[in-house]
C-alpha positions in Angstrom: 16.6 -2.9 19.5 18.5 -1.8 22.8 16.2 -1.1 26.0 17.7 0.4 29.0 15.6 0.4 32.1 15.9 3.4 34.3 14.8 3.6 37.7 13.8 7.5 37.3 13.9 10.2 35.2 17.0 11.9 36.5 18.5 8.3 35.5 17.2 8.1 32.7 18.4 11.7 31.7 21.5 11.1 32.5 21.6 7.4 30.2 20.7 9.2 27.2 22.6 12.2 27.8 25.9 9.6 28.3 24.9 8.1 25.3 24.4 10.6 22.9 27.9 12.4 24.6 29.4 9.0 22.8 27.8 9.7 20.0 29.0 13.6 19.9 32.4 12.8 20.8 33.1 10.0 17.7 31.5 12.3 15.5 31.5 16.3 16.3 29.8 17.3 12.7 27.1 14.6 13.5 23.8 15.4 11.5 20.8 15.5 14.7 17.1 15.8 14.7 16.0 17.3 18.2 12.7 16.4 19.8 11.1 19.0 21.8 8.8 18.0 24.7 9.1 17.5 28.7 10.8 13.6 27.9 14.3 15.1 26.3 14.6 17.9 28.2 16.7 17.0 31.5 18.8 14.9 29.1 19.7 18.3 27.4 20.2 20.4 30.5 23.0 17.2 30.9 24.7 17.9 27.9 24.7 21.5 28.0 26.8 21.0 31.3 29.3 18.6 29.9 32.8 19.3 30.3 35.0 18.8 27.0 32.0 18.3 24.8 32.4 19.9 21.2 29.4 20.7 20.1 29.2 23.9 17.9 29.6 22.0 15.1 27.0 19.8 14.9 23.8 20.2 13.0 20.4 20.5 14.8 17.3 19.3 12.1 13.9 20.4 13.5 11.6 17.3 14.0 8.1 19.2 14.1 6.2 22.0 14.4 2.8 23.2 15.2 1.1 25.6 12.7 -0.6 28.5 13.4 0.3 29.6 16.9 -0.4 32.9 18.5 3.1 33.4 20.5 6.3 32.1 19.1 7.7 30.8 23.0 5.4 28.1 22.6 6.5 26.7 19.0 9.0 23.6 19.0 11.5 25.6 17.1 11.6 28.3 20.6 12.3 25.4 22.5 15.4 24.4 20.5 17.0 27.6 20.6 16.6 28.0 24.1 16.9 24.7 25.5 19.3 23.4 22.1 21.2 25.7 19.8 22.3 28.7 21.6 23.1 26.5 25.0 25.8 24.6 23.0 27.3 27.4 21.2 26.0 25.7 17.6 25.6 28.9 15.1 21.8 29.6 13.4 22.9 29.1 10.6 24.1 24.9 11.5 20.3 24.5 12.9 17.5 23.6 10.2 13.6 24.6 10.7 11.0 24.2 8.9 10.8 27.6 8.9 14.0 29.1 8.4 13.1 32.8 9.0 12.0 32.3 12.9 8.5 33.1 11.6 5.8 30.2 12.1 3.8 29.3 9.7 -0.2 30.5 10.4 -1.4 28.2 7.2 -1.6 24.9 6.3 0.0 26.2 3.0 2.8 27.6 4.0 3.4 24.5 6.2 3.1 22.8 3.1 5.6 24.9 1.6 7.8 24.3 4.3 7.3 20.6 4.5 8.8 20.4 1.3 11.0 23.0 2.3 12.2 20.8 4.9 12.8 17.4 2.7 15.0 18.7 -0.1 16.9 19.3 2.8 17.0 16.4 4.3 17.4 14.5 0.8 20.5 17.3 0.0 22.2 17.2 3.0 20.9 13.7 5.0 20.5 11.5 6.3 20.9 11.7 10.1 23.4 10.0 11.9 21.4 10.5 15.1 17.9 10.8 15.6 16.1 11.5 18.7 12.6 10.9 19.7 10.0 10.3 22.1 6.3 9.3 22.3 3.1 10.8 22.5 0.6 9.8 24.9 -1.8 8.0 21.8 1.9 6.4 20.3 2.7 9.3 18.0 6.3 9.9 16.8 6.4 13.7 16.1 3.1 14.8 14.5 2.5 11.6 12.9 -0.8 10.4 14.4 -2.4 7.6 14.4 -4.2 6.5 12.5 -6.1 3.5 9.9 -3.4 3.9 7.4 0.1 4.5 7.0 0.9 8.6 6.3 3.1 10.0 3.6 6.6 9.0 3.8 8.4 12.3 3.3 7.5 15.2 5.5 4.2 16.7 5.5 1.0 18.7 7.6 -0.6 16.2 10.1 -3.9 16.7 11.4 -3.5 16.9 14.7 -5.0 14.4 17.5 -7.6 15.8 20.1 -4.9 14.6 22.7 -2.5 16.5 21.0 -4.0 19.5 20.9 -4.2 19.5 24.4 -0.7 19.2 25.1 1.1 20.6 28.2 4.0 23.1 25.6 0.4 25.2 24.3 -1.7 25.1 26.9 -2.1 28.5 27.6 -3.3 29.1 23.3 -6.4 30.4 23.3 -7.3 28.2 20.2 -4.9 25.3 19.7 -3.0 24.2 16.7 -5.3 21.7 14.3 -2.1 21.1 12.2 1.9 20.6 12.5 4.6 19.4 10.6 6.5 16.8 10.8 9.4 14.7 9.7 8.2 11.4 7.6 9.0 7.8 8.2 11.4 8.4 5.8 13.8 10.2 7.4 13.2 8.4 10.4 13.9 4.9 9.0 17.1 5.9 7.1 18.8 8.3 10.0 21.6 6.0 11.1 20.9 5.3 14.7 17.8 6.4 16.9 17.8 7.6 20.5 14.1 6.7 22.2 13.3 8.7 24.5 9.6 6.7 27.1 8.8 8.7 29.9 5.5 10.5 31.4 2.6 10.4 32.9 -0.3 8.4 31.1 1.9 6.1 29.0 2.3 2.7 30.3 -0.7 1.6 28.6 0.5 2.8 25.2 4.0 1.4 26.1 3.0 -1.8 26.9 1.6 -2.2 23.2 4.5 -1.0 21.9 6.3 -3.8 23.8 4.2 -6.1 21.6 6.0 -5.4 18.3 3.4 -5.2 16.1 3.8 -2.7 13.7 0.4 -0.9 12.9 -0.6 2.8 11.9 -2.5 2.6 14.7 0.6 3.1 17.0 2.9 4.9 14.9 5.9 4.6 17.5 5.4 0.6 16.2 7.5 2.4 13.3 10.5 2.0 15.3 10.7 -2.2 15.4 11.8 -2.0 11.7 14.7 0.4 12.5 18.0 -1.6 13.4 19.7 0.7 15.1 17.3 1.8 18.1 18.2 2.9 21.8 15.3 3.1 23.6 15.8 5.1 27.7 13.0 4.3 29.7 11.6 4.5 33.3 8.3 3.0 32.6 
């Protein structure tokens, strides 16, 4: 575990961007899983503005998605399209979404089918070269939520925690989604490198628990202590 302690969000975003730019320059064909939310937003902006950086040949893999949204623009897929794929000039066929036809799963059954399809895609084209992760206030990774036992290793449909249902991304949804699709622990641990970005209000206590290195399903992000090549960037 390499820990990069930053003084503020701007430094965090620049540090994370420099890390990712270096990897993209080494391998412009990298397979990258994209985290959504505010943690990585500044980094993505730096990448978009980077000079002489060839991003068009990257392959993108979705980390997670809400199930049953009423508005497409609240989706993780919409976020990736707006903040990463289109600004980076990546062809749509190089973006691997849980819903390849750009429609969202509106039922748990559709979500389960999407999870199986993504797992097959990852097994056929993986492992990931780079996995970008953030940490939720409750310690979740993607939509791997805290629980008494570890969830399935492969992509699966997760019952969302109450705190996750209050996420800012979906704050205007009249009926918050109860489920989410998420990449599983298997793909996370098989990724060649992980960029772990920890920032944001309300996460200090969870981050302090994470630093104790106790691997437990009650704190899903603790599984990263098992991975041999994680670069943490934080301003907490």
